[in-house]
N, C-alpha and C positions, 0 to 999 in steps of 0.2 A: 504494499499499500503506500510505498515510499514517492516521493516526486509527483504527487497529485498535484494539479492546476487550482485545485479549490481554495477561496479564501475557509481561513479558520473560523468558523462561526463563533460567536460569543459565548462566554460560560455561560449566562444567563439563558439560553436556547439549550434544551435536551431532549433525547430521544428518548421515549418510552415504549413497553410491551404492555398493552391492555390486557386485563383480564377479562373473566366472562361475563361482566356486569360493566357498566358505565352510568357515570354521572348523569343527571338530565343537563347539567349546563355543559359538560364535556360531549354529549352527545349533539346539542344543539352547534356548539364550535364546529365539531367535526362534520357535520350536515353543511354548514354554512362553507366550511374551505372547500369541502367536495363540491358545492355548486360551484364554486370559483374556478376550481381546476377543470370542471366540465365545460365551461363556458370557454376556457381557455385553449383547451386541446381534447378534452374527453377522456375520461377514465371509469373503472369501474365498468367498461364496456357501453357507456352513457356516453352521447354527443350532443344530448338536450338533458336539461336537468328534468328529473323526474318528479311527481308531487313529493311533499314532504312528508306525507305517509308513507309511500312507497320507497324512499329514502331511509325513512325511520325504520322499517319492518326490515330493511336490508342489513343496515350494520347491529341490529338487535339480533337479528339470526344468523350473521354472519360471527358474531362473539360466542357463539354456542356451537359452533362447525368445529368437530374434532380436527386435529392436526391441522389447524389454521391458526396462524399467530397475527393478531393486527397491531401494528406500531404507529406510533405518533409522533411528531416533533411539537413540543409545546414552547410557545413564545414567551418572554419574558412575563408579560401580563397575563399569563395562563391560558390564553387561548392557543386553538390547535391550528397549525398555520402548513402541515404537510401529514402524510399517512402513507402506509405501505401495507401488502398484506403477504405475508411468505406461508405458501402450502407445503405441509411434508409429505414425505410418502406414507402411507397408511402402514400401520405395525404389521400390518398382516402381509404386506407386499416384499416378497423374495427377490424380486427383478428390480425393482426401483427404489429399493430401500437406503440407497445411499446418496438420493439425491433429493434437493429441496429446490421450490421454484417460486420466484417472486412473481405474483398474478397481479399486481398493482403497486403503483409507487407515484406520487406525486408532492410536490411543493407547491404552495398556492403562488401568482405571479408575484405578487408584490410584496415576497419575501426571497426571492432568489438572488442570486449573487452573493450569500452571504456563507456559503460553504453548507447549506444545511441539508443538501443531498448527499454529500457524503458523510455526514454527521448519522442520518438515517441509514445508508447503506451499510456502515461500519455494525449498527446495531443488527441488522438483520444478519451480517455475514457471523457476527459472535454467536448468534442464536442458531444460526445453521450448524455452526461448529459444536455446541452445546449438546445439539439433538443427534450429532454423529453423522450427519450429511458430509460426503465427500466431494459433491459437485453442486453447485448451486447454478440453475438455469433463469433464463429469461428472456422473453420476447417483446420487442417492442416495432412499434411502426416505424416506418423509416423518415418520416416527417418529423419524430421528436429528436432533433438535433441534441438538445441538451443531455436527454436520457443516455443518447448514444456515446457523448462524450464521457459521461459519468462512468458508463460501464466500462468504457476503453481506459479509462486512469485507474480505474480498479483490476486491470488486468483481465478483464472478460474477453473471451475469443469469439469473433462472429464466425459461424461454422456454416450457415445455411441462410436462405432468403427462400419465402413464402411469397409465390407472384400473386396470389390474390387473397391476400391475411386478412383484409377488411374493406368493407364498402361506405364511404361517407359520402352523402349524398349521392352523385351519380358518378363518382369516380373511386375508381379503385386503387388500393395502394397495399403497396407490397410490407412484407413483415421479417424484421431480422430476428436470428436464433443467436444466443450469447450463452455461453456456459463459462464457468470459472471452477477450476480446479483447487479445492479448498486445503487438500494436502499433499505431501511431496508425492510424486510420480510411483516412488519404490511402494507408496502405501497404497496408492490407485490401482498398483499391480494386483494386489490381493483380491480383488474383485472383479478384475477384467476377466472374461472368458479366457480358460487356459490356451496360451500359444497364439493368443492376439495381440500383437505390439499396439500400444497407447495409441499411437498416430495414425493408424491403418484402418481403414472402415471395414467393418465386417463382410461386406458384399462387393464383391467386384464391381469395378465399370462395365457399363453396357457398351455395345458394339459403337464404335464414334469417341469412347473417351468420358461418355456421362456417368456420372456415379448412380447407380440405382438402388432405390430404397427397397427392402424387401415387402413382400405383400403377405398377409397373414391369411392363410386359408381356416375358416370354420367349419368343420364337419357337423351337418346339422342332424338333430334329433328331433322328429316331430311327432308328439305322443297324442294317440287318440285309443281312449278305453285301456290306458296301459300298456299299448304295444306301439313299435315304431312304424309310422306310415309316411306316406307323400302324397300330397294333395296335387290337384290339377287345377291352375288356376283361382287357388282359395275355396274351392268346392269341396264342403264336407262329404257328399255324396259321391266323389269322386277319388277317393282314398285307394292308394295301393298298400298292401299290409306287407311289412318286411322282417318284423320281427318281433316275437313275444317276451323278448329278453332285453330290454333297453340297456339294463347295465352291462352285460357281455357285449352289446355293440359298442358302447362307451370305449369299453376296454380294448375293444379291436381296435380302435380309432386311435389310442393310446399307445398300443403295441407297436402301429404302422410309424408313430413318431408323431403324432399331431400334440399339439400344444394348448389347443382350446376347443371347448366344445357351444356349439349353440343351439340350445334347448327350449322349443316352444311347447306349451302346454295348449293344444288346439281345443281341447274340451273347454278350459279354464278360459278361452280366448272369447269363445261364444258365449259362455255362461257368465262370465263376469267375475268370476272368481276361481282360484285354484282347483283344480281336478284332479290331475294326476300325480296327486302328492307324493304316494308310495315311490313311484316310479322315479321320481326327481331325487327323492331322498336316497333310493339305491343307487343311483348313477353316482350321486355326491361321496357316498360311503365306499364305491367301488374303484374309483378312479382320481388321481391326485390332480389331474388336469384343471385349471380355471375354467368355470361354468358360466355362461352368460346366459339367463333365462328369460323369456317373454310369455305373455298370456294370463289374461285375467288378474293381473295386478293392478286395483283401483283404488288402493288406498294405502297411507302410511304404515300401517298395520302388517299388511300385504308383505310390501317392501321388506320391513324390517324384519318379517319373520323368515325370509328365503335369504337375506344378507346374513342374518345370525346363524343359518342352517349351514352356511357354506358356500352359498352361491356368489362369485366375483362380482358380476353386475347384473344388474335387473334392465328389462329393456319394456320401455314405456309405450305403448302403441294407441289405443283409441284414449288413454289418458292424455297423450299429448294434445289431441284435439279436443276432448270435452273439459278436463280439467287442466289448464296447463297450469292453474296453482300449486297442484300437486306434485307435477314435475318440477316446479321452482323449489317448493317445499323441499322434496326428495334430494334435489341436486345440491342443495344448500348443508343438508343433514348429513348426506353420504357424499363428499367429494371425488369425481373420479369413478363413481360405480352406478352413475344412472345414465343410459342412453336411452335415444329415442328411435322409435321403430315407426318410418313413414312408409307406409304403403300406399300406392297409387294405381289407378286406371287411369292409361293416357293423361296423366298429369295433375289428375284431380284424387285427392287423399281419401282414403277407405278405413273405416273403421269396424267396429263390432266383429272381429274376425273376419275383414273383408267382406262383411255382408252390406253394410253400408258405403256410399260413397257422399262425400261433401262438396262443397263448391269452393273449398281451400285448396291452394295449389301447393304444389310440394316444395318449393322454392320460399313461399312464404312463410310456411310451418317449419322450415329448416331454419330461417333466420328467428324466428319466435322460441325455438327450441335452444339455439345457441345463446340468445338472450337469457333465456331461463337457467342457463349455467350447466347443460349437459355435456358428459365427456365426449360423445358422438353420436352419429346418425347411421342407422342401417335403412338402405333406401331398397325397396322391392318394387319391382313393376309386375304388378299382380298378372295380368295379362301372358305374361312371360313365366311366371312359376311353374315349375314342374313341365315345362314343353318341352323342355332341352333344346332349344332353338337359339339361345344366344342371350347375354344381359343386354339389357336397354343401354347401351354405353354412352350415348349420347345426352340421354335424362341425367345419367350417373355423375358426368363431367361437368355437365350444368349446375347440377347442385352442387358439386365439390369446389366450383368456383364463387359460388356465393355465400357460403360460409367459411370460417378458418378452424373448423373441428373437423376430427377425423370423419370420414364417410366410408362405410361397408358397403359394396354392391351385394345384391342379390337377385334372384332369381331368373332362370333360365339355362345354367351351365350346363351344356351337354356334351361338351367337347374339350380337349387341351386346347385347339384353336381357339375358344371362346375364351379361355385363360390367358391365351397369348394377346389375343386383342386387349383385353384388361389392362395385361401388364403394360403394352405399349401405351395405353391411355393415360396410367399412373405413373410413367415416364413425364407425360406433359402435364399432367394435373397434380401437383404434390399431396392434396387432400385425399385423395383415395388410399385406403391404407389396406383393404381385405376383401375377401369375398368368402360368401356362404356357399356350400355345394352341398346337395343333398341326392335328390334321385340317380343324377349319373356315378356318384361312388357307389350307390345300392345296386343299381343293376350292371356294374361293372365297365360302363362306358368310358370310364376315366380312371386310369392307373394312380393311386395316391402318391406313389413315389415320383413318378412322372409329375405328377400336379405339382410335388415339393419343386422339382427342377425349375419347372417353368416361375415358378413365385419365388425364386431362389431360396427354396431351401426352409422358408419358415412357415410353419403350419400352427 
């Protein structure tokens, strides 16, 4: 941290980490400073200040979220003139447990130039180290020059650029990804995958020299009456039965090299509550793979029940349209563990197990879900699902370009060429991060090791 070009802040300014409660005076001051920051350049994903009641609920909820730290900068008169949020990996995360992420950071315009950004950053770094983080990540819009200068002065490394990071008005703004190693490299080697040099990407460049990111393959287990089935175009009367033993099927996917499972409780999706409880519980008990579960999750109690039972992520589909407040509440209560399932017929969102079609467009819903705080989106074009005729790549790309959270493609994979087409699209659209495959795996149309090869070994 030596040689930073920032003024030293007066001793009367101090950075603090808030607890789970906040006084009324501090809350009012925090809201006032946040509005000033939003008007100046946007913060907390807002570019226009929300209503006071909305902002109040946001901060009151944020302070209760596990693995989130809220920092403030306090001025000599006791007012709050800056804030930041540090997100820690969940205690259950074996993969990302060594990292922490700065998700928000601002100093009000009228207090800049005093070194307060550096003061706030030092408090964040010290807290990340205390919590055992080895890497600190941050992403910023390319237009935030002061933030970029601050990160650079603290020896953050710019390692990537998202070409469709944010939409401000009618303008697309790129996002810059930064990381800072908090420990010596020899200590970082202790959690680096064996045999992988620190400075070398895990996946080699694509033809032409462009670095390719891995895509995740999620094998699908759709449950109806306790059995593994696959539907055609979401029709429960057009189900093909594949296995009476879902846990055994999950184990087969694990033994084949898969690292994730995608489970949908079809009966639950139509009934509005979990139906295939025993089958899901048995899958969780049989395999060590992270499970993402959707179908019939319509309230906080149901979501909590499955997250506590061992599900890694929940998928909210109908609730995304009919109860966006639930989505927002769940995303704040379990950050990183709630994703939205957007199912559509020709661009219009479908709900209730795909039985109903709304007037809402997929892009509009995706933006709403991003604002609600979900960790990602699964996009399915229903007319292609189970038909083995290929993904709707054009819609998937369009969706990924309008949000800055990961998008998982689904619906229609039937051949390796379909995966290759998605692979090519993902090279050009960074927001696409994975694909769900179902019928083609069960029918043997796609060989799993070959699919992994196409997707660069990630499953």
